[in-house]
DRENKEGU-8908 format. One line per 4 residues: number of its first residue (from 1); their letters; for each residue x, y, z of N, C-alpha, C, O, CB. Coordinates in steps of 0.1 Angstrom, whole numbers. Glycine has a CB too. Layout:
NUM) a) X/Y/Z/X/Y/Z/X/Y/Z/X/Y/Z/X/Y/Z ~ ...;
***
This chain:
1) mgya) 2/-30/241/-10/-24/235/-22/-33/239/-33/-29/243/-9/-23/221 ~ -20/-47/237/-30/-56/239/-34/-56/254/-46/-57/257/-26/-70/235 ~ -25/-55/263/-28/-55/277/-35/-42/281/-44/-42/290/-15/-56/285 ~ -32/-30/274/-39/-18/277/-53/-19/273/-62/-15/281/-32/-7/269;
5) lyci) -56/-25/262/-70/-27/257/-77/-36/267/-89/-34/270/-70/-33/242 ~ -70/-46/272/-76/-56/281/-81/-48/294/-91/-51/300/-67/-68/284 ~ -72/-39/298/-75/-31/311/-87/-22/309/-95/-20/318/-63/-23/315 ~ -88/-16/297/-98/-6/293/-112/-13/292/-122/-7/296/-95/2/280;
9) dplp) -112/-25/286/-125/-31/283/-132/-35/296/-125/-39/306/-123/-44/274 ~ -145/-34/296/-153/-38/308/-152/-53/310/-150/-61/300/-168/-34/307 ~ -153/-57/323/-153/-71/326/-165/-79/320/-176/-75/323/-152/-73/341 ~ -163/-89/312/-174/-96/306/-182/-104/317/-176/-109/326/-170/-105/295;
13) ttgy) -195/-105/315/-203/-112/325/-210/-123/317/-212/-123/305/-213/-103/332 ~ -215/-133/325/-223/-145/319/-235/-140/313/-242/-132/319/-225/-155/329 ~ -238/-144/301/-251/-140/294/-251/-126/289/-262/-121/286/-262/-142/304 ~ -239/-120/288/-239/-106/283/-243/-105/269/-251/-95/266/-224/-100/285;
17) enfe) -239/-114/260/-244/-113/246/-259/-115/245/-265/-107/238/-237/-124/238 ~ -264/-124/252/-279/-126/251/-286/-114/257/-297/-110/252/-284/-139/259 ~ -281/-108/267/-287/-96/273/-287/-84/263/-296/-76/262/-280/-92/286 ~ -276/-83/255/-275/-72/245/-284/-74/234/-291/-65/230/-261/-72/240;
21) mwql) -286/-87/229/-296/-90/219/-310/-88/223/-318/-84/216/-294/-104/215 ~ -312/-91/236/-326/-89/241/-330/-74/242/-341/-70/239/-326/-95/255 ~ -319/-66/245/-322/-51/245/-324/-46/231/-333/-38/229/-310/-44/250 ~ -317/-51/221/-319/-47/207/-333/-52/203/-340/-44/195/-308/-53/198;
25) rnkl) -337/-63/207/-350/-68/203/-361/-59/208/-371/-57/201/-353/-83/208 ~ -359/-54/220/-370/-45/226/-369/-31/220/-379/-24/220/-368/-44/242 ~ -358/-27/216/-357/-13/210/-362/-12/195/-367/-2/191/-343/-8/211 ~ -360/-23/188/-363/-23/174/-378/-27/171/-384/-34/179/-353/-33/166;
29) pewi) -383/-23/160/-397/-27/156/-399/-42/155/-389/-50/153/-401/-20/143 ~ -411/-46/158/-414/-61/158/-413/-67/144/-411/-79/144/-427/-63/164 ~ -414/-59/134/-414/-65/120/-400/-69/116/-398/-76/106/-420/-56/110 ~ -390/-65/124/-376/-69/121/-374/-83/127/-376/-85/139/-365/-59/127;
33) pttl) -370/-93/118/-369/-107/123/-358/-108/134/-347/-101/134/-366/-116/112 ~ -360/-116/144/-350/-119/154/-338/-125/148/-327/-122/153/-356/-129/164 ~ -339/-133/137/-327/-139/131/-318/-128/125/-306/-128/126/-331/-148/119 ~ -324/-117/120/-316/-106/114/-309/-99/126/-297/-95/124/-326/-96/107;
37) iylw) -315/-97/137/-308/-91/148/-297/-100/154/-286/-95/157/-319/-89/160 ~ -299/-113/153/-288/-121/157/-276/-120/148/-265/-120/152/-293/-136/158 ~ -279/-120/135/-268/-120/125/-261/-106/125/-249/-105/124/-274/-122/111 ~ -269/-95/128/-263/-82/129/-254/-81/142/-243/-76/141/-274/-71/130;
41) ywyg) -258/-87/153/-251/-86/166/-238/-94/164/-227/-89/168/-259/-92/178 ~ -238/-106/158/-226/-114/158/-217/-112/146/-205/-114/147/-230/-129/158 ~ -223/-107/135/-214/-105/123/-215/-92/117/-205/-86/114/-218/-116/113 ~ -227/-86/116/-229/-73/109/-221/-62/115/-213/-55/108/-243/-69/108;
45) qslv) -222/-59/128/-216/-48/134/-201/-50/134/-193/-41/134/-221/-46/147 ~ -196/-63/134/-182/-66/134/-176/-62/120/-165/-57/120/-179/-81/138 ~ -183/-65/110/-179/-61/96/-179/-46/95/-170/-41/88/-188/-68/86 ~ -188/-39/100/-189/-24/99/-176/-19/107/-169/-10/102/-202/-18/105;
49) kmsc) -174/-24/119/-162/-19/127/-149/-22/119/-140/-14/119/-162/-26/141 ~ -149/-34/113/-136/-38/106/-134/-28/94/-123/-24/92/-136/-53/101 ~ -145/-25/87/-144/-16/75/-139/-3/79/-130/3/73/-157/-15/68 ~ -145/2/90/-141/16/95/-127/16/100/-119/25/98/-151/20/106;
53) afli) -123/5/106/-109/4/111/-99/3/99/-88/9/100/-107/-9/119 ~ -103/-3/88/-94/-3/76/-92/11/71/-81/15/67/-100/-12/65 ~ -103/19/71/-102/33/66/-93/41/75/-85/49/71/-116/39/65 ~ -95/39/88/-86/47/98/-72/43/97/-63/52/97/-91/44/113;
57) idsw) -69/30/96/-55/26/94/-49/31/81/-38/36/82/-54/11/94 ~ -56/31/70/-51/36/57/-49/51/59/-38/55/54/-62/33/46 ~ -57/58/65/-56/73/66/-44/76/75/-35/84/71/-68/79/72 ~ -42/69/86/-31/71/95/-18/68/89/-9/76/89/-33/63/108;
61) qfhl) -17/57/82/-5/52/76/-1/60/64/11/63/62/-5/38/73 ~ -10/64/56/-7/72/44/-1/86/48/10/89/43/-20/75/36 ~ -7/93/57/-2/106/60/12/105/68/21/113/65/-12/114/69 ~ 13/96/77/25/95/84/37/90/75/48/95/75/24/86/95;
65) hrim) 33/81/66/43/75/56/47/86/46/59/87/43/37/63/49 ~ 38/94/42/41/105/33/49/116/40/59/121/33/28/111/28 ~ 47/119/52/55/129/59/69/124/60/78/132/59/49/132/72 ~ 71/111/63/85/106/64/92/106/51/104/106/52/84/92/70;
69) hlnk) 85/107/40/92/108/27/95/123/24/105/126/18/84/102/17 ~ 86/132/28/87/146/24/97/153/33/104/162/29/74/153/25 ~ 98/148/46/108/154/55/121/146/55/121/134/59/102/155/70 ~ 132/152/50/144/146/48/150/140/62/156/130/62/154/155/42;
73) alyr) 148/148/72/154/144/85/146/131/90/153/122/96/152/155/96 ~ 133/131/89/126/119/93/129/107/85/131/96/89/110/121/93 ~ 131/110/72/134/99/63/148/92/66/149/80/67/134/104/47 ~ 157/101/68/171/96/71/171/88/84/178/78/86/181/107/70;
77) rfhs) 164/94/94/165/89/108/157/76/110/161/67/116/160/99/118 ~ 145/76/104/136/65/106/133/56/94/136/44/94/124/70/112 ~ 128/62/83/122/54/72/132/49/63/129/40/55/112/62/65 ~ 144/54/62/154/50/52/158/35/55/161/28/45/166/59/53;
81) rhhq) 157/30/67/161/16/70/151/7/62/156/-2/56/159/13/85 ~ 138/10/62/129/1/55/132/2/39/130/-8/32/114/6/57 ~ 137/13/34/139/14/20/152/9/15/156/11/4/137/28/16 ~ 159/2/24/171/-5/20/166/-18/12/174/-24/6/179/-9/32;
85) lyvp) 154/-21/13/148/-32/5/143/-27/-8/132/-23/-10/137/-38/13 ~ 153/-28/-18/149/-25/-32/141/-36/-38/133/-34/-47/162/-22/-41 ~ 143/-48/-33/136/-60/-37/128/-65/-25/134/-73/-17/145/-72/-44 ~ 116/-61/-23/109/-65/-10/107/-80/-9/105/-87/-19/95/-58/-10;
89) yayg) 106/-85/3/103/-99/5/95/-99/18/95/-90/26/117/-109/6 ~ 89/-111/21/79/-112/31/84/-108/45/77/-100/52/74/-125/32 ~ 96/-113/49/101/-110/62/106/-96/63/108/-91/74/112/-119/65 ~ 107/-89/52/111/-75/52/100/-66/54/102/-53/55/118/-71/40;
93) alfn) 87/-71/55/76/-62/57/77/-53/70/73/-42/69/63/-71/58 ~ 82/-59/80/84/-52/93/99/-48/96/103/-46/107/78/-60/104 ~ 106/-48/85/121/-44/87/121/-28/87/122/-22/76/130/-49/75 ~ 120/-23/99/120/-8/100/125/-4/114/128/-12/122/105/-3/98;
97) dpve) 127/9/116/131/14/129/120/11/139/108/12/136/134/29/128 ~ 124/7/152/114/4/162/104/16/164/93/14/167/121/0/174 ~ 109/28/164/100/40/166/90/41/155/79/44/157/108/52/167 ~ 95/39/143/86/40/131/76/28/132/64/30/129/94/40/118;
101) gfll) 80/16/136/71/5/137/61/7/147/49/3/144/79/-7/140 ~ 64/14/158/54/17/168/44/27/163/32/25/164/60/22/181 ~ 49/39/157/40/49/153/32/45/141/20/48/141/48/61/149 ~ 38/38/131/31/35/119/21/24/121/10/25/117/41/32/108;
105) dtlg) 26/13/127/18/1/127/10/-1/141/-2/-2/141/27/-12/125 ~ 18/-2/152/11/-4/165/1/7/169/-10/4/172/22/-6/175 ~ 6/19/168/-3/30/173/-14/32/163/-26/35/167/5/43/174 ~ -12/30/150/-23/32/141/-34/22/142/-46/26/143/-17/31/126;
109) tgia) -31/9/144/-41/-1/146/-48/0/160/-60/-2/161/-36/-15/145 ~ -40/5/170/-46/7/183/-56/18/183/-67/17/189/-34/11/193 ~ -53/29/176/-63/40/175/-75/35/168/-86/40/171/-57/51/168 ~ -73/27/157/-85/22/149/-94/13/157/-106/14/156/-80/15/137;
113) sltt) -88/4/166/-96/-4/174/-103/3/185/-114/-1/189/-87/-15/179 ~ -96/13/191/-103/20/202/-114/30/197/-124/31/203/-92/29/209 ~ -111/35/185/-121/44/179/-134/37/175/-145/43/176/-115/51/167 ~ -133/25/170/-145/17/166/-151/9/177/-161/3/175/-141/8/154;
117) gmtp) -144/9/189/-150/2/200/-150/-13/198/-160/-20/201/-165/6/203 ~ -139/-19/193/-138/-33/191/-137/-41/203/-131/-36/213/-126/-36/182 ~ -141/-54/203/-140/-63/213/-126/-69/213/-119/-67/202/-150/-74/213 ~ -121/-76/223/-108/-83/222/-107/-92/211/-96/-93/204/-105/-90/235;
121) iect) -117/-100/207/-117/-109/196/-116/-101/183/-108/-105/175/-130/-118/196 ~ -123/-91/181/-123/-82/169/-109/-76/168/-104/-75/157/-134/-72/169 ~ -103/-72/179/-90/-67/179/-80/-77/174/-71/-73/165/-85/-62/192 ~ -81/-89/179/-72/-99/175/-73/-102/160/-63/-104/153/-74/-112/182;
125) ilyt) -85/-102/155/-87/-104/140/-81/-93/133/-75/-96/122/-101/-106/137 ~ -83/-81/137/-78/-69/130/-63/-69/130/-57/-66/119/-84/-56/137 ~ -56/-71/141/-42/-71/141/-36/-82/133/-26/-80/125/-37/-72/156 ~ -42/-94/134/-36/-106/126/-39/-103/111/-29/-105/103/-44/-119/130;
129) fstm) -51/-98/107/-53/-96/93/-44/-85/87/-40/-86/76/-68/-92/91 ~ -42/-74/95/-33/-63/90/-19/-68/89/-13/-64/79/-34/-51/100 ~ -14/-76/98/-1/-80/97/1/-89/85/11/-88/77/3/-88/110 ~ -8/-99/83/-8/-107/71/-9/-99/58/-2/-103/48/-19/-118/72;
133) ktvd) -17/-89/58/-18/-81/46/-5/-73/43/-1/-72/31/-30/-72/47 ~ 2/-69/53/15/-62/51/25/-71/46/32/-67/37/19/-56/64 ~ 26/-83/52/35/-93/47/33/-97/33/42/-98/25/35/-106/56 ~ 20/-98/29/16/-102/15/21/-91/5/25/-94/-6/1/-105/14;
137) dhcg) 19/-78/10/23/-67/1/38/-67/-2/42/-61/-12/19/-54/7 ~ 46/-72/7/60/-72/6/66/-86/1/78/-88/0/67/-68/19 ~ 57/-95/-2/62/-108/-5/69/-109/-19/77/-119/-21/51/-118/-5 ~ 67/-99/-27/74/-100/-40/68/-109/-51/73/-111/-62/88/-104/-38;
141) yslp) 56/-115/-47/49/-124/-56/35/-119/-59/29/-113/-50/49/-138/-51 ~ 30/-121/-71/16/-119/-75/10/-133/-76/8/-139/-87/15/-111/-88 ~ 6/-138/-64/1/-152/-64/-13/-154/-69/-21/-145/-66/2/-157/-49 ~ -16/-165/-76/-29/-167/-81/-38/-170/-69/-34/-177/-60/-29/-178/-91;
145) fdlf) -51/-166/-70/-61/-168/-59/-57/-163/-46/-61/-168/-36/-64/-183/-58 ~ -49/-152/-46/-45/-146/-33/-56/-136/-29/-58/-126/-36/-30/-138/-35 ~ -63/-139/-19/-75/-131/-15/-71/-117/-12/-78/-107/-14/-82/-137/-3 ~ -59/-115/-6/-55/-101/-3/-53/-93/-15/-57/-81/-15/-42/-102/4;
149) qllf) -48/-99/-25/-46/-91/-38/-58/-91/-47/-59/-83/-57/-34/-97/-45 ~ -68/-100/-45/-80/-99/-52/-90/-90/-46/-97/-83/-53/-86/-113/-52 ~ -90/-88/-33/-100/-80/-26/-96/-66/-25/-105/-57/-25/-103/-86/-12 ~ -83/-63/-25/-78/-49/-22/-70/-44/-35/-62/-52/-41/-70/-48/-9;
153) pnns) -72/-31/-39/-64/-26/-50/-50/-24/-46/-41/-24/-55/-69/-13/-54 ~ -47/-23/-34/-33/-21/-29/-27/-35/-27/-31/-42/-18/-32/-13/-15 ~ -17/-39/-36/-12/-52/-36/3/-52/-37/10/-42/-35/-18/-60/-48 ~ 9/-64/-40/24/-65/-39/30/-57/-51/41/-51/-49/28/-80/-40;
157) iyhd) 24/-57/-62/29/-49/-74/28/-34/-71/38/-26/-73/21/-52/-87 ~ 17/-30/-65/15/-15/-62/26/-10/-52/32/0/-54/0/-13/-56 ~ 29/-19/-42/38/-14/-32/53/-17/-37/62/-10/-32/36/-22/-19 ~ 55/-27/-46/68/-29/-51/73/-17/-59/85/-14/-59/68/-41/-60;
161) ihhq) 64/-10/-66/68/3/-74/73/13/-64/82/20/-67/55/8/-82 ~ 67/14/-52/71/23/-42/86/21/-37/93/30/-34/61/23/-30 ~ 89/8/-37/103/5/-33/114/7/-44/126/6/-41/103/-10/-28 ~ 110/9/-56/119/12/-67/124/26/-66/116/35/-61/113/8/-81;
165) hfgv) 135/29/-72/141/43/-71/132/53/-79/131/65/-77/155/43/-77 ~ 125/47/-90/116/56/-98/102/58/-92/95/67/-96/114/50/-112 ~ 99/51/-82/86/52/-76/86/55/-61/75/54/-54/78/39/-79 ~ 97/59/-56/99/61/-42/91/73/-37/88/74/-25/113/63/-38;
169) kfnf) 87/83/-46/79/94/-42/65/92/-46/57/102/-46/84/107/-50 ~ 60/80/-49/47/77/-53/42/65/-45/49/58/-38/46/75/-68 ~ 29/62/-46/23/50/-40/25/49/-25/30/39/-20/28/38/-48 ~ 22/60/-18/23/60/-4/13/52/4/16/47/15/23/73/1;
173) sqpf) 2/49/-2/-10/43/5/-6/29/9/1/21/1/-22/42/-4 ~ -10/25/20/-9/11/26/-18/10/38/-21/20/44/5/8/29 ~ -23/-2/41/-20/-15/34/-32/-19/26/-31/-29/18/-16/-25/44 ~ -44/-12/26/-55/-18/20/-60/-11/7/-61/-17/-3/-66/-18/30;
177) ftfw) -62/2/7/-68/10/-4/-58/19/-10/-47/20/-5/-80/17/0 ~ -62/26/-21/-53/35/-28/-59/49/-30/-54/57/-37/-49/30/-41 ~ -70/52/-23/-78/64/-26/-70/76/-21/-72/87/-27/-91/63/-19 ~ -62/75/-11/-54/87/-7/-44/91/-17/-42/103/-20/-47/85/6;
181) dtwf) -38/82/-23/-29/85/-35/-36/92/-46/-31/101/-52/-22/73/-40 ~ -48/87/-49/-56/93/-60/-59/108/-55/-58/117/-64/-69/85/-62 ~ -63/110/-43/-67/123/-38/-55/133/-39/-57/145/-42/-73/122/-24 ~ -43/128/-34/-32/137/-34/-24/137/-47/-14/144/-47/-23/133/-22;
185) gtty) -27/130/-57/-20/129/-69/-7/123/-68/3/126/-75/-19/142/-74 ~ -5/113/-59/8/106/-57/8/92/-63/16/83/-59/12/106/-43 ~ -2/89/-71/-2/76/-78/8/75/-89/8/84/-97/-16/72/-83 ~ 16/64/-90/25/64/-101/18/59/-114/12/49/-114/37/54/-97;
189) hgvd) 19/68/-124/12/65/-137/21/60/-148/17/58/-159/6/78/-141 ~ 33/57/-145/43/51/-155/38/38/-160/43/33/-171/56/51/-149 ~ 30/31/-153/26/18/-157/12/17/-163/6/7/-166/27/8/-146 ~ 6/29/-164/-9/30/-169/-10/23/-183/-20/16/-185/-13/45/-170;
193) eykq) -1/25/-192/-2/19/-205/-1/4/-205/-5/-2/-215/8/25/-215 ~ 4/-2/-194/5/-16/-193/-7/-23/-186/-8/-35/-185/18/-20/-185 ~ -16/-14/-181/-27/-20/-174/-38/-26/-184/-39/-21/-195/-34/-9/-166 ~ -44/-36/-179/-54/-42/-188/-68/-35/-185/-69/-26/-178/-55/-57/-186;
197) kqkk) -78/-40/-192/-91/-33/-191/-97/-33/-177/-106/-24/-174/-101/-40/-201 ~ -93/-42/-168/-99/-42/-155/-92/-31/-146/-94/-31/-134/-98/-55/-148 ~ -83/-23/-152/-77/-12/-145/-68/-17/-134/-66/-11/-124/-88/-3/-139 ~ -62/-29/-136/-53/-35/-126/-41/-41/-133/-43/-49/-142/-60/-45/-117;
201) itlq) -29/-36/-130/-17/-41/-137/-14/-56/-132/-15/-59/-120/-4/-32/-133 ~ -11/-65/-142/-8/-78/-139/7/-80/-137/15/-71/-140/-14/-87/-150 ~ 12/-92/-132/26/-94/-130/33/-94/-144/44/-89/-145/28/-107/-123 ~ 27/-100/-154/33/-100/-167/35/-86/-173/46/-83/-178/25/-109/-177;
205) kyrq) 25/-78/-171/26/-64/-176/37/-56/-168/44/-48/-174/13/-57/-176 ~ 37/-59/-156/47/-52/-147/61/-56/-151/70/-48/-152/45/-54/-132 ~ 63/-69/-154/76/-74/-158/80/-67/-172/91/-63/-174/77/-90/-159 ~ 70/-66/-181/73/-60/-194/76/-46/-192/85/-41/-199/60/-61/-203;
209) flqe) 70/-38/-183/73/-24/-180/87/-23/-175/95/-14/-180/63/-18/-170 ~ 91/-32/-166/105/-30/-160/115/-34/-170/126/-27/-171/106/-40/-147 ~ 113/-44/-179/123/-47/-189/124/-36/-200/135/-33/-204/119/-60/-196 ~ 113/-31/-204/113/-20/-214/120/-7/-208/127/0/-215/99/-16/-219;
213) rknk) 117/-5/-196/124/7/-189/138/5/-188/146/15/-191/118/9/-175 ~ 143/-7/-185/157/-10/-184/163/-9/-198/175/-4/-199/159/-24/-179 ~ 157/-13/-209/162/-12/-222/163/3/-226/173/7/-232/154/-20/-233 ~ 153/11/-223/154/25/-227/166/32/-219/173/40/-225/140/33/-223;
217) rrna) 168/29/-207/179/35/-200/192/30/-205/202/38/-206/178/32/-185 ~ 193/18/-209/206/12/-215/209/19/-228/220/23/-231/205/-3/-217 ~ 198/20/-237/200/26/-250/204/41/-249/212/46/-256/188/25/-258 ~ 198/48/-239/201/62/-236/216/63/-232/223/72/-237/192/68/-225;
221) aiak) 220/54/-223/234/55/-218/244/52/-230/255/58/-231/237/45/-207 ~ 241/43/-239/249/40/-251/250/52/-260/261/55/-265/244/28/-258 ~ 238/58/-262/238/70/-271/247/81/-266/253/88/-274/224/75/-273 ~ 248/83/-253/256/94/-247/271/91/-249/279/100/-251/252/95/-232;
225) kmpe) 275/78/-249/289/74/-250/294/74/-264/306/74/-266/291/60/-244 ~ 285/74/-274/289/73/-288/295/86/-292/290/97/-289/278/69/-297 ~ 307/86/-299/315/98/-303/307/104/-315/300/97/-323/330/94/-308 ~ 308/117/-317/302/124/-327/309/121/-341/321/119/-341/303/140/-325;
229) pvss) 301/119/-352/307/115/-364/317/126/-369/314/138/-369/297/113/-375 ~ 329/122/-375/339/131/-379/338/131/-395/338/121/-401/353/128/-374 ~ 337/143/-401/336/143/-415/349/140/-421/360/144/-416/332/157/-420 ~ 349/133/-433/361/128/-440/367/139/-448/360/150/-450/358/116/-448;
233) ssde) 379/137/-453/386/147/-461/379/150/-474/378/161/-479/401/143/-464 ~ 373/139/-480/366/140/-493/353/149/-491/350/158/-499/361/126/-498 ~ 347/147/-479/335/156/-476/339/170/-475/332/179/-479/328/151/-463 ~ 351/173/-469/355/187/-467/358/193/-480/356/205/-482/367/187/-458;
237) eevv) 364/185/-490/368/190/-503/355/194/-511/355/204/-518/376/180/-512 ~ 345/185/-509/332/189/-516/326/201/-511/321/209/-519/323/178/-515 ~ 327/203/-498/322/216/-493/329/228/-498/323/238/-501/322/216/-478 ~ 343/227/-499/351/238/-503/348/241/-518/348/252/-522/365/235/-501;
241) nekk) 346/230/-526/343/232/-541/330/239/-543/328/247/-551/343/219/-548 ~ 320/235/-534/307/241/-535/307/256/-532/301/264/-538/297/234/-526 ~ 316/259/-522/317/273/-519/324/282/-530/320/293/-532/326/274/-506 ~ 334/275/-537/341/282/-548/331/285/-560/330/295/-565/353/273/-553;
245) tn) 323/274/-563/314/276/-574/304/286/-571/299/293/-580/308/263/-578 ~ 300/288/-558/290/298/-555/296/312/-555/289/322/-552/284/295/-541;
***
């Protein structure tokens, strides 16, 4: 994919960046500072491209990921390998079928970079950042001061729910945002009561939810196994006497 992008991109020439900024300077009104044009050229448009690429990647991965769960044949053939991880860990982030890996990750980020017209440097940053974000989502830890988990609502806890048997039909969004789950009604709401005021579940609350859920299932199983109470002979005699008196 990287070599294909290299072949598509035009051959860079000496002074290309300065020529581009000079063209912008001539096209824009004089009251716009040259410093602002410089910052926009080197940083501003890269941030816009990156933000658009994030949205494209999220849209691509959500719909393809959701289809692989709704279609039993696709799930068994491709996606079931990744869901062998009931307890996600960092190296398991890319533990999937090669075909799924190409369609879900490689092709999705390639389409995002081509659509937004990214430079080779911007592509490198996008691919590296996306890979690191995916690894962080599967790390199994809610680390303090983790920028990935602080900046994006889709984090390790959100994705860990998807890997559990009770949440496998929910939380399809990955790897940055969660708006597609909200739009399609596939957000798992079983942890809503454990969320704090900032509308974000913490590791402590998630552990509390898992423990209480485990206790409820255990108590329900014990209740099913308990035999029905058998009335004693004295109880039966009392019932008979009451019937005679009536």
